[in-house]
Backbone bond lengths (Angstrom), bond angles and torsions (degrees), N, CA, C in turn:
res aa  C-N    CA-C-N  psi(-1)  N-CA   C-N-CA  omega(-1)  CA-C   N-CA-C  phi
1 M - - - 1.445 - - 1.529 110.18 -
2 P 1.334 118.29 133.38 1.470 119.46 179.44 1.531 111.07 -72.31
3 I 1.325 114.11 151.40 1.465 120.53 178.09 1.527 108.30 -84.60
4 T 1.311 117.18 132.73 1.471 121.50 176.94 1.519 108.86 -111.78
5 A 1.329 115.33 171.55 1.470 121.08 178.66 1.521 110.34 -58.73
6 Y 1.331 116.91 -27.44 1.456 120.04 -178.47 1.521 112.48 -74.23
7 D 1.330 116.71 -17.00 1.455 121.13 -179.38 1.526 112.15 -85.41
8 L 1.321 117.66 -17.20 1.461 121.80 -176.90 1.529 110.20 -86.83
9 P 1.317 116.61 153.49 1.464 118.94 175.51 1.525 110.22 -60.47
10 L 1.301 116.33 141.56 1.452 121.85 -176.75 1.528 111.93 -54.82
11 E 1.338 117.97 -37.66 1.457 122.35 -176.81 1.524 113.22 -65.40
12 T 1.333 117.96 -16.92 1.467 120.61 -179.81 1.527 111.89 -99.80
13 D 1.313 117.56 -5.09 1.468 122.10 179.91 1.523 108.27 -76.23
14 L 1.340 117.54 117.88 1.456 122.80 -177.27 1.528 111.65 -57.45
15 R 1.330 116.89 -37.07 1.467 120.05 179.11 1.530 110.14 -63.27
16 Y 1.309 116.52 -39.97 1.463 121.51 178.33 1.525 110.32 -64.98
17 I 1.322 116.41 -46.64 1.472 121.26 -178.39 1.529 110.29 -62.64
18 E 1.328 116.17 -46.93 1.471 119.21 179.57 1.519 111.26 -64.11
19 G 1.317 117.36 -38.66 1.464 121.23 178.17 1.519 111.33 -64.04
20 M 1.324 116.34 -42.02 1.467 120.26 178.36 1.527 110.71 -64.93
21 E 1.326 116.94 -43.73 1.466 120.67 179.77 1.531 110.78 -62.45
22 K 1.325 116.26 -42.77 1.455 120.06 179.55 1.526 110.18 -65.41
23 G 1.308 117.27 -41.11 1.461 121.37 178.39 1.517 111.79 -63.13
24 L 1.323 116.69 -41.93 1.464 120.20 178.30 1.525 111.18 -65.03
25 E 1.322 117.07 -42.55 1.464 120.75 179.35 1.529 110.34 -64.07
26 N 1.323 116.87 -43.46 1.465 119.71 177.99 1.524 110.52 -61.53
27 G 1.310 116.91 -40.57 1.461 121.22 178.05 1.525 111.95 -63.48
28 R 1.323 116.96 -40.43 1.471 120.58 177.02 1.528 110.50 -63.42
29 Q 1.332 116.04 -44.79 1.463 120.46 -179.89 1.530 110.51 -60.78
30 E 1.327 116.63 -46.30 1.455 120.83 179.86 1.525 111.01 -63.24
31 G 1.324 116.64 -38.70 1.457 121.05 178.51 1.517 111.66 -65.31
32 Q 1.318 117.38 -39.10 1.464 120.66 178.36 1.527 110.59 -66.63
33 V 1.312 116.44 -42.06 1.467 120.25 178.55 1.526 109.44 -63.55
34 E 1.324 116.97 -44.24 1.463 120.83 179.06 1.531 110.59 -61.52
35 G 1.329 117.09 -40.65 1.455 121.18 178.04 1.525 112.02 -63.10
36 L 1.319 117.31 -40.72 1.461 121.04 177.06 1.523 111.12 -66.54
37 H 1.336 117.24 -40.46 1.465 120.46 175.30 1.523 110.08 -58.40
38 D 1.329 116.65 -45.21 1.460 120.51 -179.42 1.529 111.76 -63.30
39 A 1.325 116.55 -42.06 1.471 120.36 179.05 1.527 110.51 -62.86
40 I 1.311 116.56 -43.30 1.462 120.67 179.20 1.523 110.25 -63.54
41 E 1.308 116.85 -40.93 1.462 120.84 179.14 1.533 111.37 -61.24
42 V 1.318 116.81 -44.22 1.464 121.41 178.75 1.528 110.17 -63.32
43 L 1.320 116.70 -44.77 1.467 120.10 178.97 1.524 111.89 -63.53
44 L 1.322 116.60 -43.79 1.461 119.59 179.19 1.524 111.22 -61.27
45 M 1.328 116.30 -43.55 1.469 120.09 -179.68 1.527 111.09 -66.65
46 S 1.314 117.15 -45.10 1.465 119.60 -175.43 1.523 112.15 -70.52
47 K 1.332 117.52 -31.54 1.468 119.42 -177.59 1.526 113.36 -92.35
48 F 1.342 117.14 -34.04 1.458 119.19 -170.81 1.525 114.47 -131.37
49 G 1.325 117.73 6.74 1.469 121.20 175.56 1.516 113.88 62.08
50 E 1.318 114.64 -144.84 1.473 120.47 -176.38 1.526 111.87 -62.07
51 R 1.307 117.43 -35.44 1.476 119.94 178.80 1.529 109.55 -61.84
52 G 1.328 116.69 -39.54 1.457 119.85 177.10 1.514 111.94 -64.98
53 L 1.331 115.60 -42.59 1.465 119.51 -179.97 1.525 112.12 -63.97
54 S 1.316 117.19 -25.37 1.467 119.43 179.65 1.528 111.62 -64.90
55 L 1.331 117.21 -14.31 1.471 120.98 178.54 1.533 112.75 -85.54
56 M 1.319 117.14 -11.11 1.465 119.97 -174.19 1.527 114.88 -61.15
57 P 1.334 120.76 -37.56 1.471 117.57 178.23 1.524 111.74 -57.56
58 K 1.318 116.61 -39.05 1.469 120.18 178.34 1.527 110.14 -68.27
59 V 1.345 116.43 -43.86 1.469 121.21 179.75 1.517 110.55 -60.13
60 R 1.320 117.41 -42.93 1.469 121.16 -178.36 1.527 112.32 -64.63
61 G 1.312 116.81 -17.02 1.464 120.38 176.09 1.525 112.84 -74.60
62 Y 1.325 116.92 -15.70 1.467 121.07 179.62 1.520 110.20 -90.85
63 V 1.325 116.37 133.70 1.467 121.04 177.42 1.523 112.10 -123.02
64 D 1.332 116.35 -3.48 1.463 120.84 178.77 1.531 108.44 -77.51
65 K 1.332 116.18 118.49 1.460 120.47 -175.52 1.519 112.81 -62.54
66 S 1.322 118.70 -37.97 1.464 119.41 -179.33 1.534 110.18 -66.77
67 R 1.299 117.35 -36.87 1.474 120.58 176.92 1.519 109.95 -65.95
68 L 1.319 116.93 -44.36 1.467 120.81 179.86 1.525 111.56 -64.78
69 R 1.326 117.52 -37.64 1.473 120.68 176.47 1.517 110.58 -64.31
70 A 1.321 116.96 -41.29 1.469 121.45 178.82 1.532 110.08 -62.26
71 I 1.317 116.81 -40.76 1.464 120.50 177.66 1.523 110.15 -64.73
72 T 1.322 116.50 -42.72 1.467 120.82 178.68 1.530 110.93 -60.76
73 E 1.303 116.77 -47.67 1.467 121.11 179.69 1.530 111.19 -62.43
74 A 1.320 116.95 -40.58 1.464 120.26 178.30 1.523 110.76 -65.01
75 L 1.311 116.51 -38.61 1.464 120.94 178.68 1.524 111.49 -63.36
76 I 1.305 116.90 -37.93 1.461 120.86 -179.96 1.527 109.61 -61.67
77 R 1.323 116.93 -38.60 1.469 121.63 -177.10 1.529 113.26 -88.68
78 A 1.321 117.31 -22.20 1.468 121.78 -171.67 1.525 112.57 -63.42
79 E 1.325 114.40 138.95 1.459 120.29 174.35 1.520 110.81 -112.29
80 D 1.315 115.87 -13.36 1.461 121.18 -179.48 1.526 107.68 -135.07
81 I 1.315 115.61 138.67 1.467 120.45 -176.98 1.530 111.63 -61.44
82 R 1.321 117.12 -27.13 1.470 119.96 -179.86 1.520 112.14 -62.47
83 E 1.353 116.00 -27.68 1.461 119.92 176.42 1.525 110.44 -63.26
84 V 1.305 115.90 -36.48 1.472 121.13 -179.15 1.518 110.01 -80.10
85 E 1.307 117.51 -41.96 1.460 120.64 179.33 1.526 111.54 -57.47
86 G 1.325 116.12 -33.62 1.454 120.22 178.45 1.521 113.68 -64.64
87 L 1.324 116.86 -24.83 1.468 120.81 178.65 1.516 112.74 -81.42
88 L 1.302 115.92 -20.74 1.461 119.68 -175.30 1.508 109.40 -94.25
């Protein structure tokens, strides 16, 4: 009887390995985005209070890490909430 992919241990199946690697990478990406969202939320609250937090629904719509980093950096320097609103 010929050996099929179903006869091999799951850990040696290339499709399984690639699927696991892709899943782990997606999880890392999502975790980084979530971490940036959290950092922005803390900065908005600490610098601008409730008015700053009102921007979070818009911020949570962004998933591009470079965009979120730019927002974070702008928040660190911002002295007026309008500076941040202009980025969103």
